[in-house]
Structures are given as C-alpha cells and as structure tokens.
C-alpha positions as CSV (number, residue, x, y, z in Angstrom):
1,M,-0.2,-0.4,0.1
2,A,1.4,3.5,-1.1
3,E,2.0,5.3,2.0
4,Y,0.5,9.5,1.8
5,I,1.1,12.6,2.9
6,S,-2.5,13.2,3.5
7,D,-6.0,12.0,2.6
8,H,-7.4,15.0,0.2
9,A,-5.7,16.9,-2.5
10,V,-8.3,19.6,-4.7
11,V,-6.9,21.2,-7.8
12,L,-9.1,23.9,-9.2
13,G,-8.7,23.4,-12.6
14,G,-8.6,20.8,-15.6
15,S,-6.6,22.5,-17.9
16,I,-2.7,21.0,-18.6
17,A,-1.1,22.7,-15.2
18,G,-4.1,21.0,-13.4
19,L,-4.1,18.1,-15.2
20,L,0.2,17.6,-14.5
21,A,-0.7,19.1,-11.0
22,A,-3.3,16.1,-10.4
23,R,-0.5,13.6,-12.1
24,V,1.7,14.6,-9.1
25,L,-0.5,15.0,-6.4
26,A,-1.6,11.3,-6.9
27,D,1.5,10.0,-5.5
28,A,1.5,11.8,-2.3
29,Y,-2.6,12.2,-1.6
30,A,-5.2,9.0,-1.2
31,R,-7.5,11.2,-3.3
32,V,-7.3,13.6,-5.7
33,T,-10.5,16.0,-7.0
34,V,-10.1,18.2,-10.0
35,V,-13.0,20.6,-10.2
36,D,-13.9,22.1,-13.8
37,R,-16.4,24.0,-15.1
38,D,-16.5,21.9,-18.2
39,V,-17.4,18.6,-19.1
40,L,-13.7,17.0,-19.0
41,T,-14.6,13.3,-19.4
42,G,-14.5,12.2,-22.8
43,T,-14.0,15.7,-24.4
44,E,-11.8,15.8,-28.0
45,G,-12.4,19.1,-29.1
46,P,-12.0,22.7,-27.8
47,R,-13.3,23.1,-24.7
48,R,-15.7,26.3,-24.3
49,S,-13.9,27.9,-21.3
50,I,-10.0,27.6,-23.3
51,P,-10.7,30.6,-25.6
52,Q,-7.2,29.9,-27.5
53,G,-8.3,26.0,-27.6
54,R,-8.4,26.6,-31.5
55,Q,-5.4,28.2,-32.0
56,I,-1.9,26.5,-33.0
57,H,0.1,25.5,-29.4
58,G,3.5,24.5,-29.3
59,L,5.0,21.8,-26.5
60,Q,8.6,22.6,-26.2
61,P,11.2,19.7,-26.2
62,R,11.5,20.4,-22.6
63,G,8.0,19.5,-22.2
64,Q,8.1,16.5,-24.3
65,E,10.8,15.4,-21.8
66,I,8.6,15.9,-18.5
67,L,5.3,14.4,-20.0
68,E,7.5,11.1,-21.1
69,D,8.6,11.0,-17.5
70,L,5.2,11.4,-15.7
71,F,3.8,9.4,-18.2
72,P,5.9,6.5,-19.8
73,G,5.2,5.8,-23.6
74,F,3.4,9.4,-23.9
75,T,5.3,10.1,-27.2
76,D,4.5,6.9,-28.9
77,E,0.9,7.3,-28.0
78,M,0.4,10.6,-29.2
79,A,2.3,9.9,-32.6
80,A,-0.4,6.8,-32.4
81,H,-3.2,8.9,-32.4
82,G,-1.6,11.0,-35.5
83,A,0.9,13.7,-33.9
84,Q,3.8,14.5,-36.1
85,I,7.3,13.7,-34.2
86,Q,10.5,15.3,-35.5
87,D,13.6,16.2,-34.4
88,T,13.4,19.9,-33.6
89,V,16.6,21.1,-34.8
90,N,17.3,19.2,-37.5
91,Q,13.8,18.7,-39.2
92,G,12.0,22.1,-38.0
93,H,12.3,25.3,-40.0
94,W,13.8,28.0,-37.7
95,Y,13.5,31.5,-39.2
96,F,15.3,34.7,-37.6
97,R,15.0,37.8,-38.6
98,G,14.5,35.7,-42.4
99,R,17.3,34.0,-42.4
100,L,17.1,30.1,-41.8
101,L,19.1,28.6,-39.0
102,R,21.4,25.6,-40.1
103,K,20.3,22.0,-39.6
104,A,21.8,20.0,-37.2
105,P,20.7,16.4,-36.0
106,S,19.5,16.8,-32.0
107,D,18.2,14.8,-29.3
108,L,15.6,17.3,-29.0
109,V,12.0,15.8,-29.9
110,T,9.1,18.0,-31.4
111,V,5.7,16.5,-30.8
112,A,3.5,18.7,-33.3
113,A,-0.5,18.2,-32.6
114,S,-3.4,20.7,-31.6
115,R,-4.2,21.6,-28.2
116,P,-7.1,19.5,-28.1
117,L,-5.6,16.1,-28.7
118,L,-2.6,17.2,-26.0
119,E,-4.9,17.7,-23.5
120,A,-7.0,14.8,-24.2
121,R,-4.4,12.4,-24.0
122,I,-3.2,14.1,-20.5
123,R,-6.3,14.3,-19.7
124,D,-7.0,10.4,-20.1
125,R,-3.8,9.0,-18.6
126,V,-4.9,11.3,-15.6
127,L,-7.8,9.7,-15.2
128,K,-6.6,6.5,-15.3
129,L,-4.9,6.8,-12.1
130,P,-6.9,5.4,-9.6
131,E,-6.2,8.1,-6.6
132,V,-7.5,10.9,-9.2
133,S,-11.2,11.9,-9.6
134,F,-13.3,14.6,-11.9
135,L,-15.9,17.1,-10.7
136,E,-17.2,18.3,-13.6
137,E,-19.5,21.5,-14.8
138,H,-18.9,23.1,-11.0
139,D,-18.2,26.7,-11.0
140,I,-15.6,27.6,-7.9
141,I,-16.9,30.2,-5.6
142,G,-14.2,30.5,-3.0
143,L,-11.9,29.1,-0.3
144,T,-12.8,28.0,3.3
145,T,-10.1,28.8,6.0
146,T,-9.5,28.3,9.6
147,P,-10.8,31.0,11.8
148,D,-7.6,32.8,11.8
149,R,-7.2,32.7,7.6
150,G,-4.2,31.4,8.3
151,R,-4.6,27.8,6.5
152,V,-7.0,27.0,3.5
153,T,-9.3,23.6,4.4
154,G,-11.0,23.6,1.4
155,A,-13.5,24.9,-1.7
156,R,-16.7,25.9,-2.3
157,V,-18.1,25.5,-5.4
158,H,-21.4,25.2,-7.2
159,P,-23.1,23.1,-9.6
160,R,-23.8,24.8,-13.0
161,A,-26.9,22.7,-13.8
162,S,-29.9,24.9,-12.3
163,G,-31.2,23.9,-9.0
164,G,-27.8,23.2,-7.7
165,A,-26.7,24.5,-3.9
166,V,-23.2,25.5,-3.1
167,R,-21.4,22.8,-1.3
168,E,-17.9,22.9,0.2
169,I,-15.0,20.2,-0.4
170,P,-12.8,19.5,2.8
171,A,-9.1,19.2,1.4
172,D,-6.1,18.7,2.8
173,L,-4.5,20.9,0.1
174,I,-6.0,23.3,-2.7
175,V,-3.9,24.0,-5.8
176,D,-4.7,26.8,-7.8
177,A,-4.7,26.4,-11.5
178,T,-7.6,28.1,-13.1
179,G,-5.5,30.1,-15.1
180,R,-5.0,33.7,-16.0
181,G,-8.5,34.8,-14.4
182,T,-7.6,33.4,-11.4
183,R,-9.2,35.0,-7.9
184,T,-6.4,33.7,-5.6
185,P,-5.4,37.5,-5.2
186,L,-9.3,38.7,-4.5
187,W,-9.6,35.4,-2.4
188,L,-6.2,36.6,-0.4
189,A,-7.5,40.4,0.0
190,G,-10.8,38.9,1.4
191,F,-8.8,37.1,4.0
192,G,-6.7,39.8,4.9
193,Y,-3.7,39.1,3.0
194,P,-1.5,41.8,1.5
195,D,-2.1,42.7,-2.7
196,V,-0.4,40.3,-4.6
197,E,2.6,42.5,-6.4
198,E,1.5,42.0,-10.4
199,E,4.6,42.7,-13.3
200,R,3.0,43.4,-16.6
201,L,4.2,44.0,-20.1
202,E,2.0,45.6,-22.7
203,I,2.3,44.0,-26.3
204,G,-0.5,43.8,-27.9
205,V,-0.2,40.7,-29.6
206,G,-3.1,39.6,-32.4
207,Y,-2.5,35.9,-33.9
208,A,-4.9,33.9,-36.2
209,T,-5.1,30.2,-37.0
210,R,-6.3,28.6,-40.4
211,H,-6.8,25.0,-41.3
212,Y,-5.2,23.3,-44.5
213,R,-4.4,20.3,-46.4
214,L,-1.5,19.5,-48.2
215,P,-2.2,17.8,-51.7
216,P,-0.3,14.6,-52.4
217,G,3.0,14.8,-54.1
218,T,3.2,18.6,-52.7
219,R,6.8,20.0,-52.0
220,H,6.0,21.2,-48.7
221,D,7.3,18.7,-46.2
222,G,4.5,19.4,-43.2
223,R,7.4,20.0,-40.9
224,A,7.3,22.8,-38.2
225,T,8.2,26.0,-39.7
226,I,8.7,29.0,-36.7
227,V,8.9,32.5,-38.2
228,I,10.1,34.5,-35.0
229,A,9.0,38.4,-35.1
230,S,11.8,41.0,-35.1
231,P,11.5,45.1,-35.0
232,E,12.8,44.5,-38.9
233,D,10.3,42.3,-39.6
234,P,7.3,42.4,-37.1
235,R,5.1,39.9,-38.1
236,G,5.7,36.1,-37.1
237,A,4.1,32.6,-38.0
238,I,4.2,29.1,-36.8
239,C,3.4,26.5,-38.8
240,A,2.9,22.5,-38.7
241,E,1.0,19.3,-39.6
242,V,-0.6,17.9,-36.9
243,E,-2.8,14.9,-36.7
244,G,-5.5,14.1,-39.3
245,G,-3.2,15.3,-41.9
246,R,-4.4,18.8,-41.1
247,I,-1.6,21.7,-41.3
248,Q,-2.1,24.9,-38.6
249,L,-0.7,28.0,-40.0
250,A,-1.0,30.5,-37.2
251,V,0.5,34.1,-38.4
252,N,1.0,37.0,-35.6
253,G,1.6,40.9,-35.0
254,I,2.7,42.7,-32.4
255,L,1.1,46.2,-30.8
256,G,-2.2,46.0,-32.6
257,D,-0.6,44.8,-36.0
258,F,-3.2,42.0,-36.0
259,P,-3.7,39.4,-38.8
260,P,-7.3,39.5,-40.5
261,T,-9.6,36.8,-39.9
262,D,-11.2,37.1,-43.9
263,P,-9.7,34.4,-45.9
264,D,-8.1,37.3,-48.6
265,G,-6.8,39.9,-46.1
266,F,-5.4,36.3,-43.8
267,E,-3.4,35.2,-47.2
268,R,-2.2,38.6,-47.5
269,Y,-0.9,38.7,-44.1
270,V,1.0,35.5,-45.1
271,K,2.4,37.1,-47.9
272,S,3.8,39.7,-46.1
273,L,5.7,37.4,-43.7
274,P,9.6,37.0,-44.7
275,V,9.6,33.4,-45.7
276,P,7.7,33.0,-48.9
277,A,7.4,29.3,-48.0
278,L,4.3,29.8,-46.3
279,Y,2.4,32.0,-48.6
280,E,3.3,29.1,-51.3
281,L,1.3,27.0,-48.9
282,T,-1.7,28.6,-48.7
283,Q,-1.9,29.0,-52.7
284,E,-1.1,25.5,-53.0
285,A,-2.9,23.7,-49.9
286,E,-7.2,23.4,-49.4
287,P,-8.2,25.4,-46.6
288,L,-10.3,23.7,-44.5
289,D,-12.0,26.6,-42.6
290,D,-11.9,30.4,-41.7
291,P,-9.2,31.8,-39.5
292,V,-9.9,32.3,-36.0
293,A,-8.5,35.2,-34.5
294,H,-7.5,35.5,-30.3
295,R,-5.8,38.7,-28.8
296,F,-3.4,38.6,-25.8
297,P,-3.0,42.3,-24.8
298,V,-0.6,41.9,-22.1
299,S,1.8,39.4,-20.6
300,L,0.9,38.8,-16.5
301,R,3.1,38.0,-13.8
302,R,2.0,37.6,-10.3
303,R,4.8,37.7,-7.8
304,Y,3.5,35.4,-5.1
305,E,7.2,34.8,-4.2
306,K,7.5,38.1,-2.5
307,M,4.9,37.8,-0.2
308,A,5.5,38.0,3.4
309,R,3.1,35.6,4.5
310,F,0.7,32.9,2.6
311,P,-2.0,30.5,3.6
312,D,-0.8,27.3,4.3
313,R,-2.1,24.4,2.2
314,L,-2.7,26.8,-0.8
315,L,-0.5,26.8,-3.8
316,V,-0.7,28.5,-7.0
317,T,0.5,26.9,-10.7
318,G,0.9,27.4,-14.8
319,D,-1.1,30.8,-15.4
320,S,-2.5,31.6,-12.3
321,V,1.2,32.4,-11.8
322,C,2.5,33.4,-14.9
323,S,0.9,33.8,-18.1
324,F,3.5,34.5,-21.3
325,N,3.6,36.2,-24.5
326,P,1.9,33.2,-26.7
327,V,4.1,33.4,-29.7
328,Y,7.1,31.7,-27.5
329,A,5.1,28.7,-27.3
330,Q,6.7,28.4,-23.7
331,G,3.3,28.2,-21.3
332,M,2.3,24.6,-21.3
333,T,6.3,24.1,-20.5
334,V,6.2,26.5,-17.9
335,A,3.4,24.2,-16.6
336,A,5.4,21.1,-16.7
337,L,8.2,22.6,-14.9
338,G,6.0,24.2,-12.1
339,A,4.4,20.5,-11.8
340,M,8.6,18.7,-11.3
341,V,9.2,21.5,-8.8
342,L,5.7,20.7,-6.7
343,R,6.7,16.7,-7.2
344,R,10.0,17.6,-5.5
345,H,8.2,19.4,-2.6
346,L,5.5,16.6,-2.2
347,R,8.7,14.1,-2.2
348,A,9.5,15.9,1.2
349,G,6.9,13.9,2.7
350,H,5.1,16.4,4.1
351,A,2.8,19.1,2.7
352,P,4.6,21.5,0.5
353,Q,5.1,24.8,2.7
354,P,3.8,27.5,0.4
355,L,6.9,30.3,0.2
356,P,9.1,28.3,-0.4
357,Y,7.4,26.5,-3.1
358,L,6.6,29.6,-4.4
359,S,10.4,30.7,-4.4
360,D,11.3,27.2,-6.2
361,L,8.4,28.0,-8.6
362,A,9.4,31.5,-9.5
363,R,13.2,30.6,-9.5
364,E,13.1,27.5,-11.4
365,A,10.3,27.6,-13.9
366,V,8.4,31.1,-14.6
367,S,11.9,33.5,-14.1
368,P,13.7,32.3,-17.0
369,S,11.4,32.3,-19.7
370,W,9.9,35.7,-18.2
371,E,13.0,37.6,-18.5
372,A,13.7,35.9,-21.9
373,N,10.6,37.0,-23.1
374,A,10.7,40.3,-21.7
375,V,14.3,40.9,-23.3
376,N,12.7,40.0,-26.8
377,D,9.5,42.1,-26.6
378,L,11.4,45.0,-25.2
379,Q,13.7,44.9,-29.0
380,F,9.9,46.8,-29.8
381,A,10.3,50.0,-29.6
382,G,6.0,50.4,-29.0
383,V,6.4,48.1,-25.7
384,R,7.0,50.1,-22.8
385,G,9.4,48.5,-20.3
386,E,12.8,49.6,-18.9
387,R,15.8,48.6,-21.1
388,T,18.4,48.4,-18.8
389,L,22.4,48.4,-20.1
390,K,22.0,44.1,-19.3
391,T,18.7,44.3,-21.3
392,R,20.4,46.0,-24.4
393,M,23.5,43.8,-24.1
394,I,21.5,40.3,-24.0
395,Q,19.8,41.9,-27.4
396,A,22.8,42.7,-29.0
397,Y,24.6,39.2,-28.5
398,G,21.2,37.5,-29.4
399,R,21.6,38.9,-32.7
400,L,25.0,37.9,-32.9
401,V,23.9,34.7,-32.2
402,Q,20.7,34.5,-34.5
403,A,23.5,35.8,-37.4
404,A,25.9,32.7,-36.2
405,A,23.2,30.0,-36.1
406,A,22.3,30.8,-39.8
407,H,25.6,29.3,-40.7
408,D,26.9,27.1,-37.9
409,P,25.5,24.2,-37.1
410,D,26.7,24.2,-33.9
411,V,25.3,27.3,-32.6
412,A,22.1,26.4,-34.0
413,H,22.0,23.3,-31.8
414,A,22.8,25.3,-28.8
415,F,20.1,28.3,-29.8
416,V,17.4,26.0,-30.1
417,R,18.5,24.1,-26.9
418,V,17.6,27.0,-25.1
419,L,14.9,28.5,-27.1
420,S,13.7,25.0,-26.6
421,L,13.9,25.3,-22.4
422,A,16.1,22.3,-22.4
423,D,19.4,24.7,-21.5
424,P,19.3,27.9,-19.2
425,G,20.2,30.7,-21.6
426,T,23.6,31.1,-19.9
427,A,24.5,28.1,-22.3
428,L,25.0,30.8,-25.0
429,M,27.7,32.4,-22.7
430,S,29.6,28.9,-23.0
431,P,33.6,29.4,-24.1
432,A,32.3,26.7,-26.7
433,V,29.5,28.6,-28.2
434,L,30.7,32.5,-27.7
435,L,33.7,31.3,-29.4
436,R,32.1,30.5,-32.6
437,V,29.3,33.8,-32.4
438,L,32.9,35.9,-32.2
439,R,34.3,33.9,-35.0
440,H,31.3,34.4,-37.2
441,R,31.2,38.3,-36.0
442,T,34.8,38.7,-37.0
443,A,34.6,37.3,-40.1
444,G,31.4,39.2,-40.7
445,V,28.6,37.0,-41.3
446,G,25.2,37.9,-41.1
447,R,26.1,41.8,-41.0
C-alpha cells in the first residue's frame, strides 16, 4: 500500500497545468479531485473555457521530456493518435530576421499536435490513476479557511446545472490552476493578506489560425516552421502538420498589428512575411476553415513569492502565476516545469510549505522564460518597459547568436536548446559557443 502525505488534495482547474498537478499529487495523496466548469471526460475538441483552444500550440522539447517522465510511453501514444514527431533542430525550420537556422541532428523532440489532442491524452492518462477523480461542470466560488485565515481547509463549489446548491469540499491541500483569470489574489485580499504584486508587459499581440490540407505530391514537407518576429520584420508565424493530416498555420503581429480573419486578408498577411514558403503553401493547399483570431494584450506575472505571508495548504501553478506572450510557445512547458517543482516538494514527505514552493517555482520555472521573453519583446520600440544596460547587451548578443546560427550548426543547436527550455540562457555564453559566435562576427557573417 502506498504511503500518502494525507487524504485529500483538490486541484482547481482541469487544464494542462491542473492535470499535471493532479498527476504528481496522486503520488502523495490518497484522493485527488480536479474541479472544472467544463465537461472533461470524453472531450476531444476545444473546450468552452479555453478561448485559445482553437489556436496553434507548441509543446517545447523540455515539456515533451517531462510528459514522457510523468507518463511513460506518452510520445509513442501521441504518434499513434496522429501527432507528428520530429527532430526539433534537424527537421524544423527556424527563421530569425528572415534567415533560416542551419540544420543539425539533435536529441530534441517536437510533438506537433493540436491543443485538444494533447490535453485529451494527458487527461486520459490522469483519469486512469486510481487516486484521481473529476468534479465536472462546477463553478469555483471560493475557499474555506480556519478562523484565523492562516490555513485553507477546502473549496466552495456550485454545480452549473440549475437547482444545485453551493457545497464545501474539505481538502488537505488546494492547488489553484484556474489560469490567467484566477481569483486567488481577490480571495487573499478578502482574508486580510497584502495585495499580490504584479508585473505587466503590454505587448498587444494578436494572432489567427487557419487549417489546410496539402495535396498529394506537394513540395512542402509539413514540418514545423517557426518565423520569429523582429523589429525589422514585426510579423511572425508558426506552421506545422498535426493529427489528421491537417496543417495548422498561425500568423501573429504585435502592438495592434493583428492579422485579418477574412480569408483574403489572412493570405495577404501571410504573403507579407519574410518567408515566401508559407504563402506558397496557402496557394497550394486546400483551406479547411476560416481563420480564427485571438487577442493577448498583456503578459502578466503575479509575484506570490515576494509575499511575506501566505495561507498554509494553498498553492498556485500555471497561468495562475504567469501568463506568457503566446508566440514563444512556452506556457505549457513552464506548467510542466512547475509540476516538477511541486513533485520535488511533495517528495519531502509533508504538505508543501507555500512560500518555499512559490520561491522555487519562480526561480526554476517562471523567471527564466519571463525574463527571456521580456528581453525579446523590449526590442520593439512601442513596448513600454525599462531597457537596462543588461537588457541591451543581451539583445545585442542575441542578434550575433542568430546571425551565427544561420551558418553554424553547432550554434544553431545550442540556440534551439535554449529556445526549447532544454538549457538555460547562460548556455549560450559557454566558451565553446561564445568563441563560435565571435568568430562569425569577426568574419562579418550576418552583418
């Protein structure tokens, strides 16, 4: 019989961050209940409460590694359901400032699949765990606490069906994975805790996704194509073949330069990209639907780790802590990194202490991506924010790395490992990489 920390943990929110939290909690609690407002069981398509569910999503190779650790055989299972598995560096097409990075064989794995398929397969694995159950179609009303507000004791929920009554779910641990719209800051304020400090970066990103089917004998290989926007070319794109033989093509713009959703306008936007192959694809392939748009006005980080006090038996994870600029496709992988932080704290053999957990979550999972994304976004003059000397130096070195990576496969490999969250950003400053970058700069490559 397994030895558990305690009896019952409750996860608020059944999206990817919540499902991964439930997976690691199942090793430590006898019962784990996932509460969500949607129907979860058997859902294969986009969910109502995930407005970005129809958009293209990217699982970084580090996220794939974590999912394979948590769910052995997961990558093969995804392939069996039609996901495309490829070498991230050698088979993917990475464009920076219009330049294609050099190919190089790697051990990095890209799983190209739609968000609904990825979520459905994770959900199916989690639901098979004997400790886990789902409480579906319930709104989360609030939290219950001890009289001194020092410890959370459960959650108050309300069935969405008419006639249902509010009820309390006792819990030995609550994990908030409700996402960007979390009400934890409001609940904390209501309990007498200080306001949660926030950091915002107003980026005004808009993107639109359309699906295509390639005809037989096409010259397009369907491999993932990533076009990263820059001040010189401020529009970007992600394109990949997913399950069902469909091509997902998403284009994005910053600071209000939103792609149109009418088919002709969408294709004109694609044509404006510095990579002609994507427009050629739209002319050759059969469109399966009209473009669907999504807006993301501001990246938002809640600095829970800076609080002097925090209620016991309450944790937060995923977008409830930080929601990133989606064009960098790091949100799901950061949620997976957060699950690893939670698992390590659970393995101490007692309920995680909130502030040490939040500190580790910030340092190990959130801060590296937040800081790297901010450096990239602050390249655009219209994005408001402090541009320190350190920021400008990182930006300048990043341009040198990108120029060298277009010619040097070793630099390209190192660069994509950092983008994929497999290595920290400091890996690009290793002597071997630095020497190669400077050698290309001295030779005048990419000027």
